[in-house]
Backbone as CSV, one residue per row, in Angstrom:
resi,resn,N_x,N_y,N_z,CA_x,CA_y,CA_z,C_x,C_y,C_z
1,UNK,0.843,-1.203,0.000,0.000,0.000,0.000,0.878,1.253,0.000
2,UNK,0.580,2.184,-0.896,1.301,3.454,-0.924,0.971,4.262,0.322
3,UNK,1.932,5.044,0.777,1.751,5.868,1.967,2.117,7.312,1.637
4,UNK,1.335,8.232,2.204,1.558,9.662,2.020,1.706,10.301,3.393
5,UNK,2.597,11.272,3.478,2.793,12.002,4.731,1.991,13.295,4.709
6,UNK,1.220,13.540,5.782,0.521,14.817,5.956,1.089,15.482,7.201
7,UNK,1.566,16.716,7.050,2.098,17.464,8.178,1.014,18.420,8.670
8,UNK,0.584,18.211,9.921,-0.480,19.025,10.513,0.139,20.115,11.392
9,UNK,-0.330,21.355,11.196,0.283,22.501,11.859,-0.575,23.147,12.937
10,UNK,-1.697,22.553,13.262,-2.549,23.096,14.312,-3.611,22.078,14.687
11,UNK,-4.179,22.237,15.867,-5.147,21.263,16.366,-6.314,21.054,15.420
12,UNK,-6.792,22.125,14.813,-7.986,22.035,13.984,-7.674,22.025,12.490
13,UNK,-6.388,22.034,12.139,-5.986,22.043,10.730,-5.761,20.609,10.254
14,UNK,-6.817,19.847,10.280,-6.746,18.408,10.047,-6.763,18.071,8.556
15,UNK,-6.340,16.851,8.209,-6.333,16.454,6.795,-7.722,16.268,6.206
16,UNK,-8.725,16.081,7.036,-10.113,16.092,6.587,-10.402,15.273,5.351
17,UNK,-10.945,15.947,4.338,-11.364,15.264,3.118,-10.186,14.658,2.370
18,UNK,-9.024,15.266,2.492,-7.832,14.726,1.843,-7.566,13.293,2.302
19,UNK,-7.546,13.081,3.600,-7.291,11.742,4.132,-8.416,10.782,3.781
20,UNK,-9.637,11.284,3.805,-10.790,10.440,3.498,-10.720,9.917,2.060
21,UNK,-10.443,10.815,1.112,-10.391,10.421,-0.298,-9.212,9.490,-0.565
22,UNK,-8.037,9.816,0.003,-6.897,8.943,-0.227,-7.133,7.558,0.348
23,UNK,-7.793,7.486,1.512,-8.131,6.184,2.075,-9.022,5.384,1.143
24,UNK,-9.987,6.065,0.518,-10.878,5.397,-0.432,-10.128,4.921,-1.666
25,UNK,-8.989,5.577,-1.956,-8.157,5.188,-3.102,-7.120,4.126,-2.728
26,UNK,-7.145,3.674,-1.476,-6.200,2.667,-1.038,-4.836,3.214,-0.677
27,UNK,-4.765,4.521,-0.369,-3.510,5.155,0.014,-3.575,5.523,1.493
28,UNK,-2.593,5.085,2.276,-2.560,5.394,3.699,-1.985,6.790,3.920
29,UNK,-2.535,7.510,4.891,-2.059,8.848,5.225,-1.488,8.819,6.640
30,UNK,-0.199,9.078,6.744,0.470,9.173,8.037,0.542,10.640,8.436
31,UNK,0.042,10.975,9.618,-0.009,12.364,10.063,1.086,12.633,11.087
32,UNK,1.892,13.648,10.831,2.858,14.155,11.809,2.305,15.457,12.363
33,UNK,2.145,15.527,13.688,1.613,16.719,14.347,2.778,17.640,14.701
34,UNK,3.204,18.424,13.715,4.359,19.299,13.927,4.106,20.304,15.043
35,UNK,2.885,20.786,15.161,2.521,21.788,16.168,2.635,21.252,17.585
36,UNK,2.642,19.902,17.734,2.791,19.294,19.057,4.226,18.888,19.335
37,UNK,5.125,19.206,18.428,6.526,18.896,18.636,7.007,17.611,17.998
38,UNK,6.160,16.929,17.243,6.610,15.718,16.557,7.589,16.096,15.447
39,UNK,8.652,15.333,15.321,9.734,15.663,14.402,9.284,15.567,12.950
40,UNK,9.676,16.566,12.171,9.406,16.583,10.734,10.653,16.070,10.019
41,UNK,10.531,15.032,9.196,11.716,14.499,8.518,12.246,15.469,7.470
42,UNK,13.530,15.342,7.133,14.132,16.213,6.129,13.895,15.719,4.714
43,UNK,13.577,14.428,4.596,13.299,13.847,3.276,12.135,12.864,3.415
44,UNK,11.404,12.659,2.321,10.216,11.793,2.380,10.555,10.317,2.217
45,UNK,11.410,9.801,3.059,11.816,8.398,2.938,10.647,7.474,3.276
46,UNK,10.281,6.646,2.307,9.191,5.702,2.514,7.826,6.240,2.153
47,UNK,7.714,7.530,1.887,6.425,8.119,1.504,6.411,8.425,0.014
48,UNK,5.291,8.126,-0.623,5.148,8.345,-2.066,4.707,9.762,-2.395
49,UNK,4.285,10.518,-1.382,3.860,11.890,-1.575,3.864,12.606,-0.237
50,UNK,3.855,13.934,-0.282,3.860,14.758,0.917,2.774,15.824,0.783
51,UNK,2.018,16.045,1.856,1.036,17.130,1.904,1.298,17.955,3.161
52,UNK,1.255,19.270,2.997,1.463,20.194,4.110,0.174,20.970,4.319
53,UNK,-0.379,20.915,5.525,-1.655,21.558,5.800,-1.526,23.006,6.230
54,UNK,-2.662,23.574,6.611,-2.717,24.963,7.042,-2.294,25.129,8.486
55,UNK,-2.397,26.364,8.970,-2.041,26.674,10.349,-2.261,28.148,10.618
56,UNK,-2.387,28.502,11.880,-2.677,29.889,12.243,-1.444,30.781,12.208
57,UNK,-0.259,30.188,12.176,0.977,30.970,12.156,1.320,31.383,10.726
58,UNK,2.339,32.237,10.585,2.821,32.664,9.276,4.088,31.920,8.906
59,UNK,4.307,31.743,7.619,5.478,31.004,7.149,6.777,31.675,7.552
60,UNK,6.747,33.000,7.790,7.963,33.729,8.156,8.170,33.805,9.669
61,UNK,7.424,33.015,10.436,7.555,33.012,11.890,8.320,31.796,12.393
62,UNK,9.343,31.384,11.642,10.103,30.186,12.013,10.865,30.357,13.317
63,UNK,11.204,31.596,13.690,11.895,31.806,14.967,11.007,31.387,16.128
64,UNK,9.706,31.614,15.989,8.749,31.238,17.026,8.265,29.805,16.860
65,UNK,8.210,29.347,15.607,7.715,28.002,15.295,8.770,27.297,14.441
66,UNK,9.804,26.726,15.080,10.934,26.145,14.331,10.544,25.041,13.360
67,UNK,9.418,24.387,13.606,9.029,23.300,12.708,8.712,23.808,11.305
68,UNK,8.438,25.102,11.152,8.162,25.649,9.825,9.392,25.544,8.925
69,UNK,10.554,25.838,9.475,11.775,25.690,8.699,12.012,24.234,8.342
70,UNK,11.708,23.335,9.262,11.858,21.907,8.991,10.945,21.477,7.838
71,UNK,9.765,22.063,7.772,8.846,21.717,6.688,9.353,22.220,5.344
72,UNK,9.982,23.397,5.324,10.574,23.881,4.076,11.692,22.950,3.617
73,UNK,12.481,22.458,4.574,13.542,21.502,4.224,12.928,20.223,3.652
74,UNK,11.850,19.748,4.250,11.154,18.555,3.747,10.633,18.787,2.331
75,UNK,10.037,19.960,2.092,9.503,20.270,0.764,10.628,20.255,-0.268
76,UNK,11.751,20.875,0.063,12.899,20.871,-0.851,13.437,19.466,-1.058
77,UNK,13.472,18.680,0.021,13.935,17.306,-0.094,13.032,16.462,-0.969
78,UNK,11.730,16.714,-0.880,10.786,15.984,-1.721,10.980,16.340,-3.191
79,UNK,11.240,17.622,-3.442,11.492,18.025,-4.836,12.725,17.335,-5.381
80,UNK,13.791,17.293,-4.602,15.024,16.631,-5.039,14.781,15.149,-5.307
81,UNK,13.918,14.534,-4.489,13.626,13.107,-4.639,12.524,12.833,-5.654
82,UNK,11.990,13.908,-6.274,10.903,13.797,-7.256,9.656,13.151,-6.653
83,UNK,9.381,13.520,-5.394,8.178,13.055,-4.703,7.153,14.191,-4.727
84,UNK,5.938,13.967,-5.216,4.939,15.022,-5.325,4.612,15.669,-3.977
85,UNK,4.366,16.963,-4.017,4.022,17.722,-2.817,2.738,18.497,-3.085
86,UNK,1.860,18.494,-2.082,0.623,19.270,-2.132,0.609,20.168,-0.900
87,UNK,0.674,21.484,-1.109,0.658,22.430,-0.004,-0.646,23.198,0.016
88,UNK,-1.312,23.225,1.180,-2.615,23.893,1.286,-2.547,25.024,2.298
89,UNK,-2.863,26.236,1.857,-2.860,27.455,2.663,-1.444,27.723,3.195
90,UNK,-1.204,27.552,4.489,0.156,27.712,5.005,1.128,26.820,4.245
91,UNK,0.674,25.622,3.889,1.524,24.705,3.136,1.958,25.280,1.801
92,UNK,1.061,26.012,1.124,1.413,26.651,-0.147,2.436,27.752,0.066
93,UNK,2.275,28.500,1.166,3.221,29.572,1.473,4.604,29.005,1.794
94,UNK,4.639,27.906,2.538,5.915,27.259,2.842,6.563,26.719,1.570
95,UNK,5.754,26.197,0.652,6.293,25.715,-0.607,6.873,26.865,-1.418
96,UNK,6.147,27.984,-1.482,6.660,29.150,-2.202,7.986,29.596,-1.604
97,UNK,8.066,29.649,-0.274,9.298,30.050,0.384,10.429,29.077,0.153
98,UNK,10.119,27.787,0.207,11.148,26.764,0.014,11.756,26.831,-1.382
99,UNK,10.945,27.254,-2.363,11.402,27.290,-3.748,11.903,28.669,-4.172
100,UNK,11.989,29.615,-3.215,12.592,30.899,-3.527,11.655,32.082,-3.603
101,UNK,10.363,31.892,-3.353,9.433,33.007,-3.334,9.451,33.721,-1.984
102,UNK,8.726,34.825,-1.886,8.632,35.592,-0.641,7.214,35.496,-0.105
103,UNK,7.087,35.377,1.218,5.784,35.328,1.881,5.623,36.599,2.703
104,UNK,4.441,37.226,2.610,4.234,38.516,3.269,2.748,38.740,3.528
105,UNK,2.438,39.749,4.349,1.053,40.079,4.657,0.302,40.501,3.405
106,UNK,-0.913,39.996,3.262,-1.802,40.456,2.199,-2.420,41.794,2.613
107,UNK,-3.138,42.442,1.732,-3.739,43.734,2.056,-4.810,43.601,3.132
108,UNK,-5.431,42.444,3.223,-6.373,42.143,4.299,-6.572,40.636,4.343
109,UNK,-7.225,40.173,5.401,-7.485,38.746,5.517,-8.538,38.319,4.493
110,UNK,-8.386,37.116,4.005,-9.356,36.529,3.077,-9.981,35.329,3.776
111,UNK,-11.191,35.520,4.267,-11.878,34.485,5.033,-13.273,34.294,4.456
112,UNK,-13.629,33.052,4.200,-14.952,32.752,3.671,-14.871,31.993,2.361
113,UNK,-15.979,31.972,1.660,-16.050,31.293,0.363,-15.943,32.349,-0.733
114,UNK,-14.763,32.423,-1.354,-14.508,33.440,-2.363,-14.169,32.787,-3.702
115,UNK,-14.572,33.445,-4.755,-14.406,32.881,-6.092,-12.943,32.819,-6.508
116,UNK,-12.564,31.685,-7.028,-11.230,31.462,-7.592,-11.399,31.252,-9.092
117,UNK,-10.632,32.035,-9.875,-10.713,31.954,-11.330,-9.405,31.384,-11.888
118,UNK,-9.538,30.485,-12.835,-8.381,29.783,-13.374,-7.729,30.557,-14.511
119,UNK,-6.433,30.352,-14.665,-5.672,30.956,-15.761,-5.742,30.055,-16.989
120,UNK,-5.262,30.590,-18.107,-5.221,29.785,-19.328,-4.320,28.569,-19.147
121,UNK,-3.269,28.732,-18.342,-2.345,27.620,-18.109,-3.029,26.446,-17.413
122,UNK,-4.053,26.736,-16.595,-4.754,25.661,-15.887,-5.474,24.728,-16.852
123,UNK,-5.857,25.253,-18.008,-6.521,24.418,-19.007,-5.599,23.337,-19.554
124,UNK,-4.300,23.547,-19.382,-3.312,22.570,-19.869,-2.670,21.773,-18.742
125,UNK,-3.103,22.032,-17.509,-2.506,21.352,-16.366,-3.145,19.990,-16.159
126,UNK,-2.330,18.986,-15.929,-2.839,17.618,-15.843,-3.783,17.416,-14.671
127,UNK,-3.598,18.168,-13.577,-4.423,17.976,-12.385,-5.683,18.833,-12.404
128,UNK,-5.635,19.987,-13.081,-6.723,20.961,-12.973,-7.488,21.209,-14.267
129,UNK,-7.040,20.650,-15.370,-7.662,20.998,-16.652,-9.147,20.661,-16.720
130,UNK,-9.563,19.620,-16.032,-10.973,19.224,-16.083,-11.881,20.192,-15.333
131,UNK,-11.294,21.063,-14.498,-12.086,21.965,-13.656,-11.882,23.431,-14.011
132,UNK,-11.000,23.706,-14.958,-10.578,25.080,-15.218,-11.528,25.863,-16.119
133,UNK,-12.606,25.253,-16.546,-13.523,25.945,-17.443,-14.366,27.005,-16.766
134,UNK,-14.538,26.918,-15.447,-15.383,27.879,-14.731,-14.833,28.099,-13.328
135,UNK,-15.083,29.274,-12.738,-14.614,29.531,-11.373,-15.331,28.632,-10.359
136,UNK,-14.758,28.525,-9.157,-15.463,27.879,-8.055,-15.128,28.608,-6.770
137,UNK,-15.827,28.272,-5.675,-15.747,29.032,-4.430,-15.327,28.128,-3.279
138,UNK,-14.028,27.864,-3.133,-13.545,27.064,-2.002,-13.415,27.908,-0.738
139,UNK,-13.055,27.260,0.361,-12.846,27.949,1.637,-11.497,28.678,1.636
140,UNK,-11.502,29.902,2.144,-10.278,30.667,2.371,-10.235,31.054,3.844
141,UNK,-9.017,31.039,4.412,-8.845,31.512,5.791,-7.369,31.850,5.977
142,UNK,-6.954,33.007,5.483,-5.534,33.350,5.541,-5.357,34.860,5.566
143,UNK,-4.195,35.284,6.083,-3.840,36.705,6.126,-2.642,37.027,5.254
144,UNK,-1.897,35.996,4.840,-0.666,36.197,4.079,-0.849,35.824,2.615
145,UNK,0.099,36.255,1.823,0.182,35.835,0.435,1.659,35.657,0.096
146,UNK,1.988,35.429,-1.165,3.374,35.130,-1.530,3.611,35.490,-2.985
147,UNK,4.895,35.634,-3.322,5.289,35.786,-4.717,5.590,34.405,-5.285
148,UNK,5.395,34.265,-6.575,5.666,32.978,-7.203,7.168,32.715,-7.260
149,UNK,7.586,31.523,-6.883,9.010,31.188,-7.033,9.359,31.010,-8.504
150,UNK,10.641,31.086,-8.796,11.091,30.925,-10.181,10.669,29.559,-10.713
151,UNK,10.145,29.553,-11.937,9.729,28.315,-12.575,8.307,27.891,-12.261
152,UNK,7.644,28.605,-11.341,6.269,28.248,-10.989,5.295,28.764,-12.042
153,UNK,4.205,28.044,-12.204,3.148,28.430,-13.135,1.903,28.789,-12.333
154,UNK,1.415,30.023,-12.492,0.179,30.426,-11.810,-1.009,29.783,-12.518
155,UNK,-1.855,29.114,-11.721,-3.005,28.423,-12.280,-4.334,29.069,-11.906
156,UNK,-4.366,29.893,-10.840,-5.630,30.512,-10.437,-5.381,31.722,-9.546
157,UNK,-6.363,32.638,-9.533,-6.309,33.854,-8.721,-7.697,34.149,-8.173
158,UNK,-7.746,35.027,-7.153,-9.012,35.571,-6.664,-8.911,37.091,-6.707
159,UNK,-9.990,37.788,-6.381,-9.963,39.250,-6.403,-8.888,39.806,-5.468
160,UNK,-8.739,39.193,-4.295,-7.806,39.704,-3.305,-6.405,39.148,-3.469
161,UNK,-6.302,37.908,-3.919,-5.021,37.193,-3.902,-4.666,36.702,-5.300
162,UNK,-3.601,37.290,-5.853,-3.217,36.943,-7.225,-2.777,35.497,-7.347
163,UNK,-2.030,35.019,-6.352,-1.489,33.664,-6.433,-2.288,32.717,-5.534
164,UNK,-3.331,32.156,-6.082,-4.184,31.221,-5.355,-3.793,29.766,-5.600
165,UNK,-3.160,29.519,-6.719,-2.826,28.139,-7.079,-1.639,28.177,-8.033
166,UNK,-0.618,27.379,-7.739,0.530,27.326,-8.640,1.091,25.913,-8.697
167,UNK,1.892,25.684,-9.703,2.514,24.376,-9.887,3.988,24.563,-10.214
168,UNK,4.813,23.688,-9.672,6.247,23.656,-9.954,6.612,22.238,-10.388
169,UNK,7.327,22.121,-11.478,7.821,20.829,-11.982,6.703,19.865,-12.382
170,UNK,5.495,20.342,-12.480,4.385,19.483,-12.904,3.854,18.542,-11.844
171,UNK,4.468,18.528,-10.649,4.018,17.595,-9.603,3.902,18.243,-8.228
172,UNK,4.379,19.470,-8.077,4.325,20.153,-6.781,3.303,21.298,-6.879
173,UNK,2.230,21.200,-6.106,1.127,22.152,-6.205,0.933,22.903,-4.893
174,UNK,0.817,24.227,-4.989,0.510,25.065,-3.846,-0.875,25.658,-3.993
175,UNK,-1.748,25.415,-3.019,-3.134,25.903,-3.016,-3.295,26.879,-1.858
176,UNK,-3.520,28.151,-2.151,-3.735,29.096,-1.066,-5.082,28.854,-0.388
177,UNK,-6.027,28.317,-1.117,-7.333,27.968,-0.563,-7.288,26.564,0.037
178,UNK,-8.393,26.168,0.650,-8.474,24.857,1.311,-9.385,23.921,0.514
179,UNK,-8.814,22.815,0.041,-9.643,21.745,-0.523,-9.893,20.647,0.495
180,UNK,-9.035,20.578,1.520,-9.121,19.488,2.490,-10.209,19.694,3.536
181,UNK,-10.700,20.921,3.662,-11.692,21.219,4.704,-13.066,20.692,4.297
182,UNK,-13.620,19.840,5.145,-15.008,19.413,4.975,-15.843,20.075,6.069
183,UNK,-17.108,19.738,6.135,-17.998,20.413,7.080,-17.560,20.207,8.524
184,UNK,-17.114,18.997,8.863,-16.698,18.719,10.235,-15.469,19.540,10.619
185,UNK,-14.484,19.625,9.712,-13.279,20.400,9.997,-13.621,21.881,10.115
186,UNK,-14.463,22.384,9.212,-14.836,23.797,9.259,-15.568,24.128,10.556
187,UNK,-16.461,23.262,10.978,-17.183,23.497,12.229,-16.223,23.604,13.403
188,UNK,-15.216,22.713,13.442,-14.212,22.769,14.508,-13.415,24.053,14.467
189,UNK,-13.068,24.519,13.279,-12.322,25.762,13.140,-13.155,26.956,13.606
190,UNK,-14.423,26.955,13.252,-15.299,28.061,13.654,-15.497,28.082,15.165
191,UNK,-15.650,26.909,15.759,-15.858,26.842,17.207,-14.598,27.221,17.976
192,UNK,-13.429,27.000,17.364,-12.174,27.275,18.069,-11.716,28.717,17.914
193,UNK,-12.274,29.444,16.965,-11.815,30.816,16.715,-12.045,31.682,17.941
194,UNK,-11.024,32.470,18.287,-11.101,33.287,19.496,-11.667,34.679,19.245
195,UNK,-12.173,34.894,18.039,-12.728,36.202,17.714,-11.794,37.029,16.861
196,UNK,-10.507,36.699,16.885,-9.553,37.478,16.111,-9.688,37.290,14.618
197,UNK,-10.159,36.123,14.202,-10.249,35.866,12.771,-11.599,36.166,12.174
198,UNK,-12.631,36.161,12.983,-13.983,36.279,12.445,-14.634,37.615,12.769
199,UNK,-14.875,37.878,14.060,-15.612,39.080,14.428,-14.949,40.355,13.922
200,UNK,-13.628,40.408,14.006,-12.951,41.634,13.569,-13.025,41.814,12.049
201,UNK,-13.375,40.741,11.344,-13.559,40.831,9.902,-15.032,40.847,9.496
202,UNK,-15.892,41.007,10.487,-17.315,41.120,10.211,-17.955,39.851,9.695
203,UNK,-17.431,38.701,10.134,-17.940,37.417,9.655,-18.759,36.743,10.744
204,UNK,-19.962,36.360,10.405,-20.871,35.684,11.319,-20.735,34.169,11.148
205,UNK,-20.558,33.452,12.242,-20.355,32.008,12.173,-21.511,31.281,11.489
206,UNK,-22.726,31.635,11.853,-23.876,30.941,11.279,-24.007,31.217,9.786
207,UNK,-23.718,32.442,9.372,-23.750,32.759,7.948,-22.661,31.998,7.206
208,UNK,-21.505,31.866,7.848,-20.403,31.088,7.271,-20.867,29.656,6.999
209,UNK,-21.549,29.062,7.972,-22.030,27.688,7.810,-23.134,27.593,6.758
210,UNK,-23.964,28.626,6.664,-24.999,28.623,5.619,-24.352,28.690,4.237
211,UNK,-23.318,29.493,4.099,-22.590,29.548,2.828,-21.939,28.208,2.526
212,UNK,-21.440,27.557,3.573,-20.796,26.255,3.386,-21.765,25.238,2.812
213,UNK,-22.993,25.246,3.305,-23.988,24.289,2.826,-24.249,24.465,1.325
214,UNK,-24.115,25.697,0.843,-24.328,25.975,-0.573,-23.087,25.630,-1.393
215,UNK,-21.917,26.006,-0.877,-20.682,25.871,-1.655,-20.078,24.475,-1.617
216,UNK,-20.212,23.776,-0.500,-19.476,22.525,-0.313,-19.774,21.438,-1.342
217,UNK,-21.028,21.252,-1.782,-21.247,20.154,-2.746,-20.360,20.247,-3.985
218,UNK,-20.253,21.444,-4.595,-19.392,21.580,-5.773,-17.928,21.491,-5.390
219,UNK,-17.552,22.142,-4.282,-16.147,22.124,-3.857,-15.710,20.701,-3.542
220,UNK,-16.558,19.949,-2.853,-16.183,18.578,-2.493,-16.044,17.713,-3.728
221,UNK,-16.903,17.919,-4.716,-16.778,17.133,-5.949,-15.435,17.399,-6.620
222,UNK,-15.062,18.665,-6.712,-13.777,19.005,-7.315,-12.634,18.468,-6.473
223,UNK,-12.731,18.637,-5.159,-11.670,18.156,-4.266,-11.478,16.651,-4.416
224,UNK,-12.563,15.918,-4.461,-12.456,14.465,-4.599,-11.758,14.084,-5.899
225,UNK,-12.111,14.763,-6.979,-11.498,14.440,-8.268,-10.019,14.828,-8.283
226,UNK,-9.683,15.993,-7.715,-8.295,16.435,-7.688,-7.451,15.521,-6.813
227,UNK,-7.937,15.208,-5.612,-7.171,14.339,-4.717,-7.006,12.943,-5.315
228,UNK,-8.057,12.449,-5.954,-7.972,11.127,-6.578,-6.946,11.123,-7.694
229,UNK,-6.975,12.156,-8.534,-6.017,12.222,-9.635,-4.603,12.453,-9.121
230,UNK,-4.465,13.166,-8.008,-3.138,13.386,-7.431,-2.485,12.061,-7.059
231,UNK,-3.283,11.084,-6.630,-2.711,9.795,-6.254,-2.043,9.106,-7.442
232,UNK,-2.451,9.454,-8.666,-1.814,8.869,-9.857,-0.399,9.401,-10.043
233,UNK,-0.073,10.526,-9.395,1.263,11.104,-9.516,2.243,10.551,-8.487
234,UNK,1.747,9.814,-7.508,2.594,9.399,-6.397,3.818,8.622,-6.872
235,UNK,4.925,8.914,-6.214,6.206,8.293,-6.596,6.168,6.785,-6.366
């Protein structure tokens, strides 16, 4: 059985739908809880793929959260070993940083279900071409953004964030939005928020959940197809 490593960066930043779909595809997901102090390997030895999840910290806060630097080393090691990497939200920012891009504060936080529009390049991308004909509205919950590293191809943008989705080497994908979040994970995130992420941005929890009920069916369908096809790339 193929095995994939998922690095979790916070209590509520779980692999969610990602782990569920890979399990249905016969791929085991091993979770390392970096936020709890579990060691992050420097190379993906024994794993056919690597996924890096979200987190409340910023990619440039490695002095406070040393495991972030370890994750960048892992991402670089996976690239050298030609092992596919999927970075989601914080994971995408760490991937951009590992490959030479810069991570910095966005003009404001992007929280909620916001439209993501695909580039012409996405129509030719092996993982996204089937979905690039029309925009969709995945979950966003981030304050930072990043510049594209050299050699990266931008595949999607939103009104607030130019770099929502990129690909490097045809197998390493950074998603600023969340495909792994399902209803259970989102509910946990909403219940755990201390007010800093929601109330100060004028976001109502119940309205967020009502939007989720509308958006999730299409998002989950796309997520399932993308995650399933990603397993075909595994080393």
